[in-house]
Biopython code that builds the backbone (N, CA, C, O; Angstrom):
import numpy as np
from Bio.PDB.StructureBuilder import StructureBuilder

atoms = [
    (1, "MET", "N", (36.005, 57.830, -86.890)),
    (1, "MET", "CA", (35.558, 57.680, -88.256)),
    (1, "MET", "C", (34.039, 57.837, -88.268)),
    (1, "MET", "O", (33.324, 57.227, -87.473)),
    (2, "THR", "N", (33.582, 58.654, -89.171)),
    (2, "THR", "CA", (32.136, 58.861, -89.294)),
    (2, "THR", "C", (31.516, 57.728, -90.111)),
    (2, "THR", "O", (32.213, 56.935, -90.743)),
    (3, "TYR", "N", (30.215, 57.680, -90.078)),
    (3, "TYR", "CA", (29.491, 56.675, -90.860)),
    (3, "TYR", "C", (29.785, 56.840, -92.354)),
    (3, "TYR", "O", (29.978, 55.854, -93.066)),
    (4, "GLU", "N", (29.816, 58.074, -92.817)),
    (4, "GLU", "CA", (30.080, 58.350, -94.232)),
    (4, "GLU", "C", (31.492, 57.900, -94.624)),
    (4, "GLU", "O", (31.687, 57.331, -95.698)),
    (5, "GLN", "N", (32.460, 58.153, -93.764)),
    (5, "GLN", "CA", (33.826, 57.712, -94.040)),
    (5, "GLN", "C", (33.896, 56.187, -94.099)),
    (5, "GLN", "O", (34.556, 55.616, -94.967)),
    (6, "PHE", "N", (33.206, 55.542, -93.167)),
    (6, "PHE", "CA", (33.176, 54.087, -93.150)),
    (6, "PHE", "C", (32.566, 53.542, -94.442)),
    (6, "PHE", "O", (33.094, 52.599, -95.031)),
    (7, "GLU", "N", (31.475, 54.126, -94.874)),
    (7, "GLU", "CA", (30.827, 53.685, -96.108)),
    (7, "GLU", "C", (31.744, 53.869, -97.317)),
    (7, "GLU", "O", (31.827, 52.984, -98.169)),
    (8, "ARG", "N", (32.433, 55.006, -97.401)),
    (8, "ARG", "CA", (33.369, 55.235, -98.506)),
    (8, "ARG", "C", (34.499, 54.212, -98.473)),
    (8, "ARG", "O", (34.894, 53.687, -99.513)),
    (9, "GLU", "N", (35.014, 53.932, -97.294)),
    (9, "GLU", "CA", (36.085, 52.943, -97.142)),
    (9, "GLU", "C", (35.615, 51.566, -97.605)),
    (9, "GLU", "O", (36.330, 50.859, -98.315)),
    (10, "LYS", "N", (34.411, 51.201, -97.195)),
    (10, "LYS", "CA", (33.838, 49.905, -97.557)),
    (10, "LYS", "C", (33.649, 49.796, -99.073)),
    (10, "LYS", "O", (33.987, 48.774, -99.671)),
    (11, "GLU", "N", (33.116, 50.835, -99.684)),
    (11, "GLU", "CA", (32.906, 50.830, -101.136)),
    (11, "GLU", "C", (34.234, 50.725, -101.892)),
    (11, "GLU", "O", (34.353, 49.972, -102.858)),
    (12, "TYR", "N", (35.223, 51.490, -101.438)),
    (12, "TYR", "CA", (36.535, 51.449, -102.075)),
    (12, "TYR", "C", (37.126, 50.041, -101.987)),
    (12, "TYR", "O", (37.590, 49.498, -102.989)),
    (13, "GLU", "N", (37.109, 49.457, -100.803)),
    (13, "GLU", "CA", (37.701, 48.131, -100.614)),
    (13, "GLU", "C", (36.967, 47.065, -101.421)),
    (13, "GLU", "O", (37.600, 46.159, -101.962)),
    (14, "ALA", "N", (35.655, 47.159, -101.511)),
    (14, "ALA", "CA", (34.885, 46.194, -102.295)),
    (14, "ALA", "C", (35.270, 46.272, -103.773)),
    (14, "ALA", "O", (35.472, 45.246, -104.421)),
    (15, "ARG", "N", (35.368, 47.469, -104.289)),
    (15, "ARG", "CA", (35.723, 47.641, -105.704)),
    (15, "ARG", "C", (37.169, 47.211, -105.975)),
    (15, "ARG", "O", (37.466, 46.619, -107.012)),
    (16, "MET", "N", (38.056, 47.516, -105.036)),
    (16, "MET", "CA", (39.448, 47.133, -105.232)),
    (16, "MET", "C", (39.618, 45.617, -105.170)),
    (16, "MET", "O", (40.484, 45.064, -105.847)),
    (17, "SER", "N", (38.816, 44.954, -104.380)),
    (17, "SER", "CA", (38.860, 43.500, -104.323)),
    (17, "SER", "C", (38.514, 42.908, -105.691)),
    (17, "SER", "O", (39.166, 41.973, -106.155)),
    (18, "ILE", "N", (37.503, 43.451, -106.314)),
    (18, "ILE", "CA", (37.114, 43.001, -107.646)),
    (18, "ILE", "C", (38.234, 43.286, -108.645)),
    (18, "ILE", "O", (38.561, 42.443, -109.480)),
    (19, "LEU", "N", (38.813, 44.470, -108.553)),
    (19, "LEU", "CA", (39.900, 44.818, -109.467)),
    (19, "LEU", "C", (41.097, 43.896, -109.300)),
    (19, "LEU", "O", (41.710, 43.493, -110.289)),
    (20, "ARG", "N", (41.439, 43.556, -108.057)),
    (20, "ARG", "CA", (42.570, 42.648, -107.817)),
    (20, "ARG", "C", (42.313, 41.284, -108.454)),
    (20, "ARG", "O", (43.224, 40.679, -109.018)),
    (21, "LYS", "N", (41.074, 40.801, -108.365)),
    (21, "LYS", "CA", (40.720, 39.523, -108.993)),
    (21, "LYS", "C", (40.823, 39.623, -110.512)),
    (21, "LYS", "O", (41.291, 38.695, -111.173)),
    (22, "MET", "N", (40.384, 40.753, -111.059)),
    (22, "MET", "CA", (40.471, 40.953, -112.508)),
    (22, "MET", "C", (41.926, 41.008, -112.959)),
    (22, "MET", "O", (42.278, 40.455, -114.002)),
    (23, "LEU", "N", (42.768, 41.671, -112.178)),
    (23, "LEU", "CA", (44.189, 41.747, -112.502)),
    (23, "LEU", "C", (44.822, 40.363, -112.442)),
    (23, "LEU", "O", (45.561, 39.980, -113.349)),
    (24, "LYS", "N", (44.543, 39.625, -111.401)),
    (24, "LYS", "CA", (45.094, 38.281, -111.235)),
    (24, "LYS", "C", (44.648, 37.345, -112.353)),
    (24, "LYS", "O", (45.406, 36.469, -112.771)),
    (25, "SER", "N", (43.422, 37.528, -112.839)),
    (25, "SER", "CA", (42.880, 36.690, -113.918)),
    (25, "SER", "C", (43.351, 37.125, -115.295)),
    (25, "SER", "O", (43.106, 36.438, -116.286)),
    (26, "GLY", "N", (44.024, 38.262, -115.359)),
    (26, "GLY", "CA", (44.504, 38.749, -116.643)),
    (26, "GLY", "C", (43.470, 39.531, -117.430)),
    (26, "GLY", "O", (43.673, 39.804, -118.613)),
    (27, "LEU", "N", (42.371, 39.895, -116.798)),
    (27, "LEU", "CA", (41.335, 40.641, -117.502)),
    (27, "LEU", "C", (41.700, 42.105, -117.688)),
    (27, "LEU", "O", (41.229, 42.755, -118.622)),
    (28, "ILE", "N", (42.542, 42.623, -116.797)),
    (28, "ILE", "CA", (43.041, 43.990, -116.926)),
    (28, "ILE", "C", (44.557, 43.974, -116.707)),
    (28, "ILE", "O", (45.096, 43.051, -116.096)),
    (29, "THR", "N", (45.218, 44.985, -117.201)),
    (29, "THR", "CA", (46.665, 45.101, -117.024)),
    (29, "THR", "C", (46.977, 45.865, -115.736)),
    (29, "THR", "O", (46.096, 46.477, -115.132)),
    (30, "LYS", "N", (48.240, 45.817, -115.332)),
    (30, "LYS", "CA", (48.671, 46.560, -114.153)),
    (30, "LYS", "C", (48.471, 48.055, -114.375)),
    (30, "LYS", "O", (48.099, 48.776, -113.450)),
    (31, "LYS", "N", (48.715, 48.516, -115.584)),
    (31, "LYS", "CA", (48.529, 49.931, -115.905)),
    (31, "LYS", "C", (47.063, 50.327, -115.757)),
    (31, "LYS", "O", (46.762, 51.384, -115.203)),
    (32, "GLU", "N", (46.155, 49.496, -116.242)),
    (32, "GLU", "CA", (44.723, 49.764, -116.102)),
    (32, "GLU", "C", (44.309, 49.735, -114.631)),
    (32, "GLU", "O", (43.528, 50.570, -114.176)),
    (33, "TYR", "N", (44.843, 48.764, -113.900)),
    (33, "TYR", "CA", (44.554, 48.656, -112.473)),
    (33, "TYR", "C", (44.961, 49.931, -111.746)),
    (33, "TYR", "O", (44.187, 50.478, -110.962)),
    (34, "ASP", "N", (46.168, 50.400, -112.005)),
    (34, "ASP", "CA", (46.665, 51.612, -111.349)),
    (34, "ASP", "C", (45.815, 52.839, -111.701)),
    (34, "ASP", "O", (45.547, 53.687, -110.849)),
    (35, "LYS", "N", (45.399, 52.917, -112.961)),
    (35, "LYS", "CA", (44.577, 54.047, -113.396)),
    (35, "LYS", "C", (43.222, 54.042, -112.686)),
    (35, "LYS", "O", (42.758, 55.080, -112.215)),
    (36, "ILE", "N", (42.596, 52.873, -112.615)),
    (36, "ILE", "CA", (41.300, 52.766, -111.956)),
    (36, "ILE", "C", (41.441, 53.023, -110.460)),
    (36, "ILE", "O", (40.583, 53.667, -109.856)),
    (37, "ASP", "N", (42.515, 52.525, -109.863)),
    (37, "ASP", "CA", (42.758, 52.761, -108.438)),
    (37, "ASP", "C", (42.852, 54.255, -108.152)),
    (37, "ASP", "O", (42.279, 54.735, -107.174)),
    (38, "THR", "N", (43.556, 54.980, -108.980)),
    (38, "THR", "CA", (43.685, 56.428, -108.809)),
    (38, "THR", "C", (42.317, 57.110, -108.879)),
    (38, "THR", "O", (42.025, 58.011, -108.092)),
    (39, "ILE", "N", (41.497, 56.681, -109.811)),
    (39, "ILE", "CA", (40.149, 57.234, -109.940)),
    (39, "ILE", "C", (39.331, 56.947, -108.683)),
    (39, "ILE", "O", (38.644, 57.829, -108.168)),
    (40, "PHE", "N", (39.408, 55.706, -108.190)),
    (40, "PHE", "CA", (38.648, 55.332, -106.999)),
    (40, "PHE", "C", (39.132, 56.063, -105.748)),
    (40, "PHE", "O", (38.326, 56.401, -104.881)),
    (41, "VAL", "N", (40.423, 56.305, -105.647)),
    (41, "VAL", "CA", (40.943, 57.058, -104.491)),
    (41, "VAL", "C", (40.373, 58.473, -104.499)),
    (41, "VAL", "O", (39.995, 59.003, -103.455)),
    (42, "LYS", "N", (40.314, 59.074, -105.676)),
    (42, "LYS", "CA", (39.737, 60.418, -105.773)),
    (42, "LYS", "C", (38.242, 60.394, -105.466)),
    (42, "LYS", "O", (37.726, 61.301, -104.812)),
    (43, "LYS", "N", (37.546, 59.360, -105.938)),
    (43, "LYS", "CA", (36.098, 59.285, -105.764)),
    (43, "LYS", "C", (35.699, 58.971, -104.317)),
    (43, "LYS", "O", (34.793, 59.606, -103.777)),
    (44, "TYR", "N", (36.363, 58.007, -103.693)),
    (44, "TYR", "CA", (35.946, 57.533, -102.372)),
    (44, "TYR", "C", (36.757, 58.121, -101.223)),
    (44, "TYR", "O", (36.320, 58.042, -100.075)),
    (45, "ALA", "N", (37.908, 58.701, -101.488)),
    (45, "ALA", "CA", (38.778, 59.293, -100.457)),
    (45, "ALA", "C", (38.924, 58.364, -99.241)),
    (45, "ALA", "O", (38.628, 58.762, -98.114)),
    (46, "PRO", "N", (39.384, 57.120, -99.477)),
    (46, "PRO", "CA", (39.513, 56.189, -98.360)),
    (46, "PRO", "C", (40.645, 56.597, -97.429)),
    (46, "PRO", "O", (41.653, 57.153, -97.864)),
    (47, "ILE", "N", (40.467, 56.318, -96.163)),
    (47, "ILE", "CA", (41.508, 56.636, -95.187)),
    (47, "ILE", "C", (42.520, 55.499, -95.157)),
    (47, "ILE", "O", (43.709, 55.726, -95.381)),
    (48, "PHE", "N", (42.070, 54.291, -94.887)),
    (48, "PHE", "CA", (42.966, 53.159, -94.755)),
    (48, "PHE", "C", (43.404, 52.612, -96.104)),
    (48, "PHE", "O", (44.560, 52.223, -96.271)),
    (49, "GLY", "N", (42.498, 52.579, -97.059)),
    (49, "GLY", "CA", (42.835, 52.087, -98.383)),
    (49, "GLY", "C", (43.934, 52.881, -99.049)),
    (49, "GLY", "O", (44.795, 52.317, -99.725)),
    (50, "ALA", "N", (43.909, 54.179, -98.862)),
    (50, "ALA", "CA", (44.936, 55.045, -99.453)),
    (50, "ALA", "C", (46.288, 54.803, -98.792)),
    (50, "ALA", "O", (47.323, 54.937, -99.444)),
    (51, "LEU", "N", (46.295, 54.453, -97.526)),
    (51, "LEU", "CA", (47.550, 54.174, -96.833)),
    (51, "LEU", "C", (48.186, 52.886, -97.301)),
    (51, "LEU", "O", (49.409, 52.744, -97.266)),
    (52, "CYS", "N", (47.370, 51.948, -97.737)),
    (52, "CYS", "CA", (47.876, 50.621, -98.150)),
    (52, "CYS", "C", (48.212, 50.551, -99.630)),
    (52, "CYS", "O", (48.599, 49.486, -100.111)),
    (53, "ARG", "N", (48.083, 51.612, -100.346)),
    (53, "ARG", "CA", (48.350, 51.593, -101.791)),
    (53, "ARG", "C", (49.754, 51.259, -102.099)),
    (53, "ARG", "O", (50.133, 51.204, -103.268)),
]
sb = StructureBuilder()
sb.init_structure("model")
sb.init_model(0)
sb.init_chain("A")
sb.init_seg("    ")
for serial, (resi, resn, name, xyz) in enumerate(atoms, 1):
    if name == "N":
        sb.init_residue(resn, " ", resi, " ")
    sb.init_atom(name, np.array(xyz, "f"), 0.0, 1.0, " ", f" {name:<3s}", serial, name[0])
structure = sb.get_structure()
């Protein structure tokens, strides 16, 4: 894994952690969560995060 890949993975996981908290708190719906996740996968191209979706 290159440094750039690691950074993208880290950014994706950090943002998804926030989204999971927002979903759990009821601030966003599951549909909104899924839509944002799809956008983040395209933006950050995570290796491990995409496997765990």
